[in-house]
N, C-alpha and C positions, 0 to 999 in steps of 0.2 A: 327535820332541819331542812330549810330552803337554802340558805346561801351562808358562807363563812369567809371573812376577809381578815388578812393580817395587816395592820397599819402601824407605820412606824413615825413617831412624831417625837421630836426633841430627845433623842436617845431613849426613847421608850417605846415599847411594843404593845399594841392593843389588838385583840382578837374581836371583831364584830360579827355577832351571829344573828341571822335573820330566821324566824320560825315561821312556818305557814300554818294556818289553822284552817280545818274544813268547816265551811258554813253549811247550815241546814237550809235548803230551798223552802222558801215560805210561799204558800199558797193563799191568795187573796180570798177572804170570806165574802166580801160584797165590794161593790163599787160606787162612786159617785161621779156624775157627770155635771160640770160646770161650764155654762156658755156666757161669755161676757161679750156684750154688744154696747153700742152707743144708746140704745133705748132702754135696755133692761139687761139684768142678770137672771139666768135661769139655772137653778140647782136642783138636781133630781136624781133618782134612781132609775126610774122607768118612766114610761110614759103616762102612768096614772099619778104617781106620787112625785111632784115637783112643786117648786116655789118659785115664783116670778117676782123679782125685786125691781121695781122701776127706778131708773136713773135719771139725772138731769144733764148728762153729759153733751147731748146736742145743744141745749140752751147754753151752757158753759163755753163750748166751743165757738158758739156764734157770737157770745159776748167778747171773747177773748180776740176773734178775728175783727170786730169792730174796733176794739181797743188798739189793736195793732195797725190798723189803718189810719186811725186818728193820729197815732204816734209818728207814723211816717209823713202824714200830711203836716203836722206841725211839730217838727223834729225838737226845736229848742224851747218852745213856750208852752207845750202842753201841761207841764207839772205847775206853772205858776198861774195859768189863765183860769179863773173859776168857770167861765162859760165853756171852755173845753172840757174841763173836769166834769161838769154837769152832764156831759153827753155820754160819759162812760157810765153804763148802768150799773156798776157793781163798785165804784170808788165813792165812798161816803165823803161828804165835804169835811174839811179839816176844821176843827172849832177851836 
């Protein structure tokens, strides 16, 4: 038993008891390393066994910064003007 409290509420008495439990220490059998960069994600156990997953985060970040610059330049009319929307590389034209 770790802790015991006697609590009185609305003319009633409650005994709150907290029990502690011993936990076994778990030893890891193996580990996995994960490296996340703008260019790629590398997952592996050691220097020999690993997988490289290429990402397009740099391209997405570049497109996002271009879009933000256009939105700053044309604050009110960038949504309605088709010529401005055509300059966004990832906004499809509304049909």
